[in-house]
N, C-alpha and C positions, 0 to 999 in steps of 0.2 A: 504494500500500500504506500509506503514511504516513497518508493521509486516512482510510482505513478504520479504522486503529488508533486514531487520534485520535477519530473519530466514535464508535467502539465503547466506548472507555474514559473519555473526558473530556467529550464533548459533553452527555450527559445530566446530569451533575453541574453543569456550567456553566449549562445551561438551567434547572435547578431553582433555582440561585442567582439568575439573572436574573429568573425569574418571581417569586421572592420579593421582589426589589427592586421590581419593577413593582407587585406587590400592596401593598407598604408605601407606595409613592408614591401609588398610587390611593386607598388608605385615608386618606391625609392630604390628599386633594383634588386630586391631579394628574389632569388629565383625559385624558392621552394615554398611549399604550403606550410602553414602553421599547424603543429600537432599538439596534442595535450596528452597527459599521462592518465591512463585508466587506473582504477582502484586496484587492479591485480598486477599492475606493472607494465602493461602493454601501452602502445601508443595508438592514437587515433587522430585522423584529420578533424578539422572543426565542423565538418558536415556529417560526422558520425551520427547515425540515427538514435543511439541510446546515450546521449551526452550526459545523462545523470550518472553514468558509471565513472565519470571524471570528478564529480562533485564530492565524492566520499573518499578521495585518495589522500587527503591530508595536505600538509604544507608542501610536500614535494610535487603536488599536482598542478603546479603553476604551468601556464602555457609555455611551450618550448618549441623552438624551430629545429627541426631535424630533417636531414636529407632522406 
């Protein structure tokens, strides 16, 4: 239930912000997409459909650019 609530109310706003960061970075010449850390340690692009999996990853879950 928590995941559904987070996804419904927060994920879209977070995704919009991350897409904005990605657009700004690419506008300044960054060649790669912005990725974020998933709670189990994997990486996902900012358009990942279950973005709530990044929100419970703790302080290391900051957005990061990876090739």
